[in-house]
C-alpha positions as CSV (number, residue, x, y, z in Angstrom):
1,M,46.1,81.6,113.6
2,N,49.3,83.6,113.7
3,S,51.1,80.8,115.6
4,L,49.9,78.2,113.2
5,F,51.1,80.3,110.2
6,K,54.5,80.7,111.8
7,I,54.8,76.9,112.5
8,F,53.8,76.3,108.8
9,I,56.4,78.7,107.5
10,F,59.1,77.1,109.8
11,I,58.3,73.6,108.6
12,L,58.3,74.8,104.9
13,L,61.7,76.3,105.4
14,I,63.1,73.1,106.9
15,I,61.7,71.1,103.9
16,L,63.1,73.6,101.3
17,T,66.5,73.7,103.0
18,S,66.6,69.9,103.1
19,C,65.7,69.7,99.4
20,A,68.2,72.4,98.5
21,G,70.9,70.4,100.4
22,K,70.0,67.3,98.4
23,E,70.1,69.3,95.1
24,V,73.5,70.8,96.0
25,K,74.9,67.4,96.9
26,K,73.4,65.9,93.7
27,D,75.0,68.7,91.7
28,I,78.4,68.2,93.4
29,L,78.2,64.5,92.7
30,E,77.2,65.1,89.0
31,E,80.1,67.6,88.7
32,E,82.5,65.2,90.2
33,D,81.3,62.5,87.8
34,I,81.6,64.8,84.8
35,D,85.1,65.8,86.0
36,L,86.1,62.2,86.1
37,Q,84.7,61.5,82.7
38,M,86.6,64.5,81.3
39,I,89.9,63.3,82.8
40,A,89.3,59.8,81.5
41,A,88.6,61.2,78.0
42,Y,91.7,63.3,78.1
43,K,93.9,60.4,79.2
44,E,92.4,58.2,76.4
45,G,93.2,61.0,73.9
46,K,96.8,61.2,75.2
47,Q,97.3,57.5,75.0
48,A,95.9,57.3,71.4
49,L,98.2,60.2,70.4
50,E,101.2,58.4,71.7
51,K,100.2,55.3,69.7
52,G,99.8,57.4,66.5
53,D,96.0,57.1,66.3
54,V,95.5,60.9,65.8
55,I,91.9,60.8,64.6
56,F,90.7,58.9,67.8
57,A,93.0,61.1,69.9
58,A,91.5,64.3,68.5
59,K,88.0,62.9,69.0
60,K,88.7,62.2,72.7
61,F,90.3,65.6,73.3
62,N,87.2,67.2,71.8
63,E,85.0,65.0,74.0
64,A,87.0,66.2,77.1
65,E,86.3,69.8,76.1
66,I,82.6,69.2,75.7
67,L,82.3,67.4,79.0
68,F,83.7,70.2,81.1
69,P,83.9,73.4,78.9
70,Q,84.3,75.6,82.0
71,S,87.4,73.8,83.3
72,I,91.0,74.8,82.6
73,W,91.4,71.5,80.7
74,A,88.9,72.6,78.0
75,P,91.3,75.0,76.1
76,R,94.1,72.5,76.6
77,S,92.0,69.8,75.1
78,V,91.4,71.9,71.9
79,L,95.1,72.6,71.6
80,M,95.9,68.9,72.0
81,A,93.3,68.0,69.4
82,A,94.9,70.5,67.0
83,Y,98.4,69.1,67.7
84,S,97.1,65.6,67.1
85,Y,96.0,66.6,63.6
86,Y,99.2,68.6,63.0
87,S,101.5,65.7,64.0
88,Q,100.1,63.6,61.1
89,A,100.0,66.4,58.5
90,Y,96.2,67.0,58.8
91,Y,97.0,70.7,58.5
92,G,93.5,71.9,57.5
93,D,91.9,70.2,60.6
94,A,94.7,71.5,62.8
95,I,94.1,75.1,61.6
96,F,90.3,74.7,62.1
97,E,90.8,73.6,65.7
98,L,93.3,76.3,66.5
99,E,91.2,79.1,65.1
100,R,88.2,77.8,67.0
101,Y,90.4,77.8,70.2
102,L,91.4,81.5,69.6
103,K,87.7,82.5,69.2
104,T,86.4,80.4,72.1
105,Y,89.2,81.0,74.7
106,P,90.6,84.5,73.9
107,Q,91.9,84.9,77.5
108,D,93.7,81.6,77.7
109,K,97.4,81.9,78.5
110,N,98.5,79.5,75.7
111,Q,97.4,81.8,72.9
112,I,101.0,82.1,71.6
113,Y,101.2,78.4,71.0
114,A,98.0,78.5,68.9
115,H,99.3,81.3,66.7
116,Y,102.6,79.6,66.3
117,L,101.1,76.2,65.4
118,I,98.8,77.9,62.8
119,A,101.9,79.4,61.2
120,L,103.6,76.1,61.2
121,S,100.6,74.4,59.7
122,Y,100.6,76.9,56.8
123,Y,104.3,76.6,56.5
124,E,104.3,72.8,56.1
125,N,102.0,73.2,53.1
126,I,104.7,75.1,51.2
127,Q,105.8,73.0,48.2
128,D,108.2,75.1,46.1
129,E,108.4,78.4,44.2
130,K,106.2,77.0,41.4
131,K,103.2,76.1,43.6
132,D,100.4,78.1,45.1
133,L,101.8,80.8,47.4
134,K,98.7,81.3,49.6
135,P,99.8,79.0,52.4
136,L,103.3,80.6,52.4
137,L,101.9,84.2,52.6
138,K,99.5,83.1,55.5
139,A,102.5,81.5,57.2
140,K,104.4,84.7,56.8
141,D,101.6,86.8,58.3
142,K,101.4,84.5,61.3
143,F,105.1,84.3,62.0
144,Q,105.3,88.1,61.8
145,F,102.4,88.3,64.3
146,V,104.3,85.9,66.7
147,L,107.6,87.9,66.2
148,F,105.9,91.2,66.9
149,N,103.6,90.2,69.8
150,Y,105.9,87.7,71.6
151,P,109.4,89.0,70.8
152,N,111.3,87.5,73.7
153,T,110.3,83.9,73.3
154,D,111.7,80.8,71.7
155,F,108.7,80.9,69.4
156,A,109.8,84.4,68.1
157,L,113.4,83.0,67.5
158,D,112.1,80.2,65.3
159,A,109.6,82.6,63.6
160,K,112.5,84.8,62.6
161,F,114.3,81.8,61.1
162,K,111.2,80.7,59.2
163,L,110.6,84.2,57.9
164,D,114.1,84.2,56.4
165,L,113.4,80.9,54.7
166,I,110.1,82.3,53.4
167,A,111.8,85.4,52.0
168,D,114.2,83.0,50.1
169,I,111.2,81.1,48.6
170,L,109.4,84.3,47.6
171,A,112.6,85.7,46.0
172,S,113.1,82.4,44.1
173,K,109.5,82.7,42.9
174,E,110.2,86.2,41.5
175,I,113.4,84.9,39.8
176,Y,111.6,81.9,38.4
177,L,108.9,84.2,36.8
178,A,111.6,86.7,35.6
179,N,113.5,84.0,33.8
180,Y,110.2,82.8,32.3
181,Y,109.6,86.3,30.9
182,I,113.2,86.6,29.7
183,K,112.8,83.4,27.6
184,K,109.6,84.9,26.1
185,E,111.5,88.2,25.5
186,K,108.9,90.0,27.6
187,W,111.4,92.5,29.0
188,I,109.2,94.8,31.1
189,P,107.5,92.2,33.3
190,A,110.9,90.5,33.7
191,I,112.5,93.8,34.9
192,N,109.6,94.4,37.3
193,R,110.0,91.0,38.8
194,L,113.8,91.4,39.2
195,K,113.3,94.9,40.8
196,V,111.0,93.3,43.4
197,V,113.8,90.9,44.4
198,I,116.2,93.8,44.9
199,S,113.7,96.0,46.8
200,D,111.9,93.4,48.9
201,Y,114.4,90.5,49.3
202,S,117.8,92.3,49.4
203,E,118.9,90.0,52.3
204,T,118.5,86.8,50.2
205,I,121.0,85.1,47.9
206,Y,118.8,85.8,44.9
207,V,119.6,89.5,44.8
208,E,122.9,88.8,43.0
209,E,121.2,86.9,40.2
210,A,118.5,89.6,39.9
211,L,121.2,92.3,39.4
212,H,122.9,90.2,36.8
213,R,119.7,89.6,34.9
214,L,119.0,93.3,34.9
215,V,122.5,93.9,33.4
216,E,121.7,91.3,30.7
217,I,118.3,92.7,29.8
218,H,119.3,96.3,29.6
219,Y,122.4,95.5,27.5
220,L,120.2,93.4,25.1
221,I,117.7,96.2,24.6
222,G,120.4,98.8,24.0
223,L,120.4,100.6,27.4
224,E,124.1,100.1,28.1
225,L,124.3,103.0,30.7
226,E,121.5,101.3,32.7
227,A,123.2,98.0,32.3
228,K,126.5,99.4,33.7
229,K,124.6,101.0,36.6
230,Y,123.4,97.5,37.7
231,A,126.8,96.0,37.0
232,N,128.5,98.6,39.2
233,V,126.0,97.9,42.1
234,L,126.7,94.1,41.7
235,G,130.5,94.7,41.6
236,Y,130.4,97.0,44.6
237,N,128.4,94.7,46.8
238,Y,129.4,91.2,45.4
239,L,132.7,91.6,43.7
240,S,133.7,87.9,44.2
241,S,130.3,86.7,43.1
242,D,130.0,84.3,40.1
243,W,127.1,86.5,38.9
244,Y,129.4,89.5,38.8
245,K,131.8,87.5,36.6
246,E,128.9,86.7,34.3
247,S,128.0,90.4,34.1
248,Y,131.6,91.3,33.3
249,R,131.4,88.9,30.3
250,V,128.4,90.9,29.0
251,F,130.6,94.0,28.5
252,N,133.9,92.1,27.8
253,K,133.5,89.3,25.3
254,D,137.2,88.4,25.8
255,Y,136.7,88.0,29.5
256,A,137.0,84.2,29.5
257,A,140.4,84.3,27.7
258,E,141.6,87.1,30.0
259,R,140.5,85.3,33.1
260,E,142.3,82.1,32.0
261,K,145.4,84.1,31.4
262,I,145.2,85.8,34.8
263,E,144.7,82.4,36.5
264,K,147.7,80.9,34.7
265,E,149.9,83.9,35.7
266,S,148.7,83.6,39.3
267,K,149.6,79.9,39.4
268,K,153.1,80.6,38.0
269,S,153.6,83.3,40.6
270,I,152.6,80.8,43.4
271,F,154.9,78.1,41.9
272,K,157.8,80.6,41.9
273,K,157.2,81.5,45.5
274,L,157.1,77.8,46.6
275,K,160.3,77.1,44.6
276,T,162.1,80.0,46.3
277,L,161.0,78.6,49.7
278,I,162.3,75.1,48.8
279,E,165.6,76.3,47.5
């Protein structure tokens, strides 16, 4: 009985091993087949993208990801789907794909590209200082993230450049609102907007205008000492600025006549020097 049992167990092991071998072989074949399908879908997506059919391209890249989600090509497929949308200004779809990528593949080495492309997608939605600023502020946050977390990269270099442009747009928005309040003679909100430009966007070209407007407002409401304070700051930092000339006019109503006289005298002086050289 013992011998028969041993023979039975031996035969059963042979059968199970044989079946297992077939299952492994079947699994390998299926995996190879899926792998080929994934590669084919990825190639189709790439070809469609090159032809400009971004919707079909994104669909194929998504298909490639679904076919083989454990492969290294899965996160790349999501990024390519996102880029497909971005390339034809489908920024909302691009952002959706990129945020999904960041959540699904947090360890992927191409994280920086996703953060940067999200920033660009928001940035491309910026219209002008009169429009909704939400995309601009989101772009600012993302570019700052790239600059802080990936400082020694080309992405950081471009992020710095974009942040400077964003600062200009935000400053122009404040100036636009300040001028609106000035027309309505709402001096306090106008002053507050102009002070934001000086404190938060001092590196932009709009700080000169902000200082001049503060000179104007304070002079109009009878605060001449305050007006002179801002005029002095403007003159000290931007002496050759046209806005400083405008501020000078606020205090000196004869400025235009004096300026014209100075310019005429300067021309005469130059003419005399040239005449001396010729003679």
